[in-house]
MARBALUM-49361 format. One record per atom (N, C-alpha, C, CB): atom name; x negated, y negated, z negated. Coordinates in steps of 0.2 Angstrom, whole numbers, m for minus. Glycine has a CB too. Layout:
+------+-------+-------+-------+
! site !    xx !    yy !    zz !
+------+-------+-------+-------+
!   CA !     X !     Y !     Z !
...
+------+-------+-------+-------+
END
This chain:
+------+-------+-------+-------+
! site !    xx !    yy !    zz !
+------+-------+-------+-------+
!    N !   m96 !   327 !  m233 !
!   CA !   m91 !   322 !  m230 !
!    C !   m93 !   315 !  m233 !
!   CB !   m84 !   324 !  m232 !
!    N !   m94 !   311 !  m228 !
!   CA !   m96 !   304 !  m230 !
!    C !   m89 !   300 !  m233 !
!   CB !   m98 !   300 !  m224 !
!    N !   m90 !   296 !  m238 !
!   CA !   m85 !   292 !  m241 !
!    C !   m86 !   285 !  m240 !
!   CB !   m84 !   294 !  m248 !
!    N !   m81 !   281 !  m238 !
!   CA !   m81 !   274 !  m237 !
!    C !   m75 !   271 !  m241 !
!   CB !   m81 !   272 !  m230 !
!    N !   m76 !   265 !  m244 !
!   CA !   m71 !   261 !  m247 !
!    C !   m70 !   255 !  m243 !
!   CB !   m73 !   259 !  m254 !
!    N !   m63 !   254 !  m241 !
!   CA !   m61 !   248 !  m236 !
!    C !   m56 !   244 !  m240 !
!   CB !   m59 !   251 !  m230 !
!    N !   m56 !   238 !  m238 !
!   CA !   m51 !   233 !  m240 !
!    C !   m45 !   235 !  m236 !
!   CB !   m53 !   225 !  m238 !
!    N !   m39 !   233 !  m238 !
!   CA !   m32 !   235 !  m236 !
!    C !   m32 !   234 !  m228 !
!   CB !   m27 !   231 !  m239 !
!    N !   m34 !   228 !  m225 !
!   CA !   m33 !   227 !  m218 !
!    C !   m37 !   232 !  m214 !
!   CB !   m36 !   220 !  m216 !
!    N !   m43 !   234 !  m216 !
!   CA !   m47 !   238 !  m212 !
!    C !   m44 !   246 !  m213 !
!   CB !   m54 !   238 !  m214 !
!    N !   m42 !   247 !  m219 !
!   CA !   m39 !   254 !  m221 !
!    C !   m33 !   255 !  m217 !
!   CB !   m38 !   254 !  m229 !
!    N !   m28 !   250 !  m217 !
!   CA !   m22 !   251 !  m213 !
!    C !   m23 !   251 !  m206 !
!   CB !   m17 !   245 !  m215 !
!    N !   m28 !   248 !  m203 !
!   CA !   m30 !   249 !  m196 !
!    C !   m32 !   256 !  m195 !
!   CB !   m35 !   244 !  m194 !
!    N !   m36 !   259 !  m199 !
!   CA !   m38 !   266 !  m198 !
!    C !   m32 !   271 !  m199 !
!   CB !   m43 !   268 !  m204 !
!    N !   m27 !   269 !  m203 !
!   CA !   m21 !   273 !  m204 !
!    C !   m17 !   273 !  m198 !
!   CB !   m17 !   270 !  m210 !
!    N !   m16 !   267 !  m195 !
!   CA !   m12 !   266 !  m189 !
!    C !   m15 !   271 !  m183 !
!   CB !   m12 !   259 !  m186 !
!    N !   m21 !   272 !  m183 !
!   CA !   m24 !   277 !  m178 !
!    C !   m24 !   284 !  m179 !
!   CB !   m32 !   275 !  m177 !
!    N !   m21 !   286 !  m185 !
!   CA !   m20 !   293 !  m187 !
!    C !   m16 !   297 !  m182 !
!   CB !   m17 !   294 !  m194 !
!    N !   m17 !   303 !  m182 !
!   CA !   m13 !   308 !  m178 !
!    C !   m10 !   313 !  m183 !
!   CB !   m18 !   312 !  m173 !
!    N !    m5 !   316 !  m180 !
!   CA !    m1 !   321 !  m184 !
!    C !    m6 !   326 !  m187 !
!   CB !     4 !   324 !  m180 !
!    N !    m5 !   328 !  m193 !
!   CA !    m9 !   333 !  m196 !
!    C !   m15 !   330 !  m201 !
!   CB !   m12 !   337 !  m191 !
!    N !   m17 !   324 !  m200 !
!   CA !   m22 !   321 !  m204 !
!    C !   m20 !   321 !  m211 !
!   CB !   m24 !   313 !  m202 !
!    N !   m25 !   322 !  m215 !
!   CA !   m24 !   322 !  m223 !
!    C !   m24 !   315 !  m226 !
!   CB !   m30 !   327 !  m226 !
!    N !   m20 !   314 !  m230 !
!   CA !   m19 !   308 !  m234 !
!    C !   m18 !   309 !  m241 !
!   CB !   m14 !   303 !  m231 !
!    N !   m19 !   304 !  m246 !
!   CA !   m17 !   305 !  m252 !
!    C !   m12 !   299 !  m254 !
!   CB !   m23 !   305 !  m257 !
!    N !    m6 !   301 !  m257 !
!   CA !    m1 !   296 !  m258 !
!    C !    m1 !   294 !  m266 !
!   CB !     6 !   298 !  m256 !
!    N !     0 !   288 !  m267 !
!   CA !     1 !   286 !  m274 !
!    C !     8 !   284 !  m275 !
!   CB !    m4 !   280 !  m277 !
!    N !    11 !   288 !  m279 !
!   CA !    19 !   287 !  m281 !
!    C !    19 !   286 !  m288 !
!   CB !    23 !   293 !  m279 !
!    N !    20 !   279 !  m290 !
!   CA !    20 !   278 !  m297 !
!    C !    15 !   281 !  m302 !
!   CB !    27 !   280 !  m300 !
!    N !     9 !   280 !  m299 !
!   CA !     3 !   283 !  m303 !
!    C !     1 !   290 !  m302 !
!   CB !     4 !   281 !  m310 !
!    N !     6 !   294 !  m299 !
!   CA !     5 !   301 !  m297 !
!    C !     2 !   302 !  m290 !
!   CB !    11 !   305 !  m299 !
!    N !    m4 !   305 !  m290 !
!   CA !    m6 !   306 !  m283 !
!    C !    m5 !   313 !  m280 !
!   CB !   m14 !   305 !  m283 !
!    N !    m3 !   313 !  m274 !
!   CA !    m2 !   320 !  m271 !
!    C !    m4 !   320 !  m264 !
!   CB !     6 !   321 !  m271 !
!    N !    m7 !   325 !  m262 !
!   CA !   m10 !   326 !  m255 !
!    C !    m4 !   327 !  m250 !
!   CB !   m15 !   332 !  m254 !
!    N !    m5 !   325 !  m244 !
!   CA !     0 !   326 !  m239 !
!    C !    m3 !   326 !  m232 !
!   CB !     5 !   320 !  m239 !
!    N !     1 !   328 !  m227 !
!   CA !    m1 !   328 !  m220 !
!    C !     3 !   323 !  m216 !
!   CB !    m1 !   335 !  m217 !
!    N !     0 !   319 !  m212 !
!   CA !     3 !   314 !  m208 !
!    C !     8 !   318 !  m203 !
!   CB !    m2 !   310 !  m204 !
!    N !    14 !   316 !  m202 !
!   CA !    19 !   318 !  m197 !
!    C !    20 !   313 !  m192 !
!   CB !    25 !   320 !  m200 !
!    N !    20 !   307 !  m194 !
!   CA !    21 !   301 !  m189 !
!    C !    19 !   295 !  m192 !
!   CB !    29 !   301 !  m187 !
!    N !    16 !   290 !  m188 !
!   CA !    14 !   284 !  m190 !
!    C !    18 !   278 !  m187 !
!   CB !     6 !   283 !  m189 !
!    N !    21 !   274 !  m191 !
!   CA !    25 !   269 !  m189 !
!    C !    21 !   262 !  m190 !
!   CB !    32 !   268 !  m193 !
!    N !    24 !   257 !  m189 !
!   CA !    21 !   250 !  m189 !
!    C !    18 !   249 !  m196 !
!   CB !    25 !   245 !  m187 !
!    N !    22 !   250 !  m201 !
!   CA !    19 !   248 !  m208 !
!    C !    21 !   254 !  m213 !
!   CB !    23 !   242 !  m210 !
!    N !    22 !   260 !  m210 !
!   CA !    24 !   266 !  m215 !
!    C !    21 !   272 !  m211 !
!   CB !    31 !   266 !  m216 !
!    N !    21 !   277 !  m215 !
!   CA !    18 !   283 !  m212 !
!    C !    23 !   289 !  m215 !
!   CB !    11 !   285 !  m214 !
!    N !    25 !   293 !  m210 !
!   CA !    29 !   299 !  m212 !
!    C !    25 !   305 !  m214 !
!   CB !    35 !   301 !  m206 !
!    N !    25 !   307 !  m220 !
!   CA !    21 !   313 !  m222 !
!    C !    25 !   319 !  m224 !
!   CB !    16 !   310 !  m227 !
!    N !    21 !   324 !  m224 !
!   CA !    24 !   330 !  m227 !
!    C !    19 !   332 !  m233 !
!   CB !    24 !   336 !  m222 !
!    N !    22 !   332 !  m239 !
!   CA !    18 !   333 !  m245 !
!    C !    15 !   341 !  m244 !
!   CB !    22 !   333 !  m252 !
!    N !     9 !   342 !  m246 !
!   CA !     6 !   348 !  m245 !
!    C !    10 !   354 !  m249 !
!   CB !    m1 !   348 !  m247 !
!    N !    13 !   352 !  m255 !
!   CA !    16 !   357 !  m259 !
!    C !    22 !   359 !  m255 !
!   CB !    18 !   353 !  m265 !
!    N !    25 !   355 !  m250 !
!   CA !    31 !   358 !  m246 !
!    C !    28 !   363 !  m241 !
!   CB !    34 !   352 !  m243 !
!    N !    22 !   362 !  m239 !
!   CA !    19 !   367 !  m234 !
!    C !    18 !   374 !  m237 !
!   CB !    13 !   364 !  m231 !
!    N !    16 !   374 !  m243 !
!   CA !    14 !   380 !  m246 !
!    C !    20 !   385 !  m246 !
!   CB !    13 !   379 !  m254 !
!    N !    18 !   391 !  m242 !
!   CA !    23 !   396 !  m242 !
!    C !    28 !   395 !  m236 !
!   CB !    27 !   397 !  m248 !
!    N !    27 !   389 !  m232 !
!   CA !    32 !   388 !  m227 !
!    C !    31 !   393 !  m221 !
!   CB !    31 !   381 !  m224 !
!    N !    36 !   396 !  m219 !
!   CA !    36 !   400 !  m213 !
!    C !    40 !   398 !  m207 !
!   CB !    38 !   407 !  m215 !
!    N !    42 !   392 !  m207 !
!   CA !    46 !   390 !  m202 !
!    C !    42 !   388 !  m196 !
!   CB !    50 !   384 !  m204 !
!    N !    45 !   386 !  m190 !
!   CA !    42 !   384 !  m184 !
!    C !    39 !   376 !  m186 !
!   CB !    46 !   384 !  m178 !
!    N !    34 !   374 !  m182 !
!   CA !    32 !   367 !  m183 !
!    C !    38 !   363 !  m181 !
!   CB !    26 !   366 !  m178 !
!    N !    38 !   358 !  m185 !
!   CA !    44 !   353 !  m184 !
!    C !    50 !   354 !  m189 !
!   CB !    45 !   352 !  m177 !
!    N !    50 !   360 !  m192 !
!   CA !    56 !   362 !  m196 !
!    C !    56 !   358 !  m202 !
!   CB !    55 !   369 !  m198 !
!    N !    50 !   355 !  m205 !
!   CA !    50 !   352 !  m211 !
!    C !    51 !   344 !  m209 !
!   CB !    44 !   353 !  m215 !
!    N !    56 !   341 !  m212 !
!   CA !    57 !   334 !  m211 !
!    C !    53 !   330 !  m217 !
!   CB !    64 !   332 !  m211 !
!    N !    48 !   326 !  m215 !
!   CA !    44 !   323 !  m220 !
!    C !    48 !   317 !  m223 !
!   CB !    38 !   320 !  m217 !
!    N !    44 !   313 !  m227 !
!   CA !    46 !   307 !  m231 !
!    C !    42 !   301 !  m229 !
!   CB !    46 !   308 !  m238 !
!    N !    45 !   295 !  m228 !
!   CA !    42 !   289 !  m226 !
!    C !    39 !   286 !  m232 !
!   CB !    47 !   284 !  m222 !
!    N !    33 !   284 !  m232 !
!   CA !    29 !   280 !  m237 !
!    C !    26 !   274 !  m234 !
!   CB !    24 !   285 !  m240 !
!    N !    27 !   268 !  m237 !
!   CA !    24 !   262 !  m235 !
!    C !    16 !   263 !  m235 !
!   CB !    26 !   256 !  m239 !
!    N !    13 !   260 !  m231 !
!   CA !     5 !   260 !  m231 !
!    C !     2 !   258 !  m237 !
!   CB !     3 !   255 !  m225 !
!    N !     5 !   254 !  m241 !
!   CA !     3 !   252 !  m248 !
!    C !     2 !   258 !  m253 !
!   CB !     7 !   247 !  m251 !
!    N !     6 !   263 !  m251 !
!   CA !     6 !   269 !  m256 !
!    C !     1 !   274 !  m254 !
!   CB !    13 !   273 !  m255 !
!    N !    m3 !   273 !  m248 !
!   CA !    m8 !   278 !  m246 !
!    C !   m14 !   275 !  m249 !
!   CB !    m8 !   278 !  m238 !
!    N !   m18 !   280 !  m253 !
!   CA !   m24 !   277 !  m256 !
!    C !   m30 !   281 !  m253 !
!   CB !   m24 !   279 !  m263 !
!    N !   m29 !   286 !  m249 !
!   CA !   m35 !   290 !  m246 !
!    C !   m33 !   292 !  m240 !
!   CB !   m38 !   295 !  m251 !
!    N !   m38 !   293 !  m235 !
!   CA !   m37 !   295 !  m228 !
!    C !   m43 !   299 !  m226 !
!   CB !   m35 !   289 !  m224 !
!    N !   m42 !   305 !  m223 !
!   CA !   m48 !   308 !  m220 !
!    C !   m47 !   308 !  m213 !
!   CB !   m48 !   316 !  m223 !
!    N !   m52 !   305 !  m209 !
!   CA !   m52 !   304 !  m202 !
!    C !   m59 !   305 !  m199 !
!   CB !   m49 !   297 !  m201 !
!    N !   m59 !   310 !  m194 !
!   CA !   m66 !   311 !  m191 !
!    C !   m71 !   312 !  m196 !
!   CB !   m67 !   305 !  m186 !
!    N !   m70 !   316 !  m201 !
!   CA !   m76 !   318 !  m205 !
!    C !   m78 !   313 !  m210 !
!   CB !   m81 !   320 !  m201 !
!    N !   m74 !   308 !  m211 !
!   CA !   m75 !   302 !  m216 !
!    C !   m69 !   302 !  m220 !
!   CB !   m77 !   296 !  m212 !
!    N !   m70 !   301 !  m227 !
!   CA !   m65 !   300 !  m232 !
!    C !   m65 !   293 !  m233 !
!   CB !   m66 !   305 !  m238 !
!    N !   m59 !   289 !  m232 !
!   CA !   m59 !   282 !  m233 !
!    C !   m54 !   281 !  m239 !
!   CB !   m55 !   279 !  m227 !
!    N !   m56 !   277 !  m244 !
!   CA !   m53 !   275 !  m250 !
!    C !   m51 !   268 !  m249 !
!   CB !   m57 !   276 !  m256 !
!    N !   m45 !   266 !  m251 !
!   CA !   m43 !   259 !  m252 !
!    C !   m46 !   256 !  m258 !
!   CB !   m35 !   258 !  m252 !
!    N !   m49 !   250 !  m257 !
!   CA !   m52 !   246 !  m262 !
!    C !   m47 !   244 !  m267 !
!   CB !   m55 !   239 !  m259 !
!    N !   m48 !   245 !  m273 !
!   CA !   m44 !   244 !  m279 !
!    C !   m43 !   237 !  m281 !
!   CB !   m46 !   248 !  m285 !
+------+-------+-------+-------+
END
């Protein structure tokens, strides 16, 4: 998988094009956790942390995700490319 580092503006534009199910990494007060995109809003993304999905046996849509501002997303996998936000 190819890796690219992008400045915030370009990274956020890629994030706005995400579809449900895309893999992202969220930074919450220095702790990183993987998540799946549930919905993309104008300046935030609704995600389901992958730990919530482990062992889940409900129907799709049963898990209500959490909204995270774009600035908390530090990594995005899209079309076979892993994008990192420039530090």
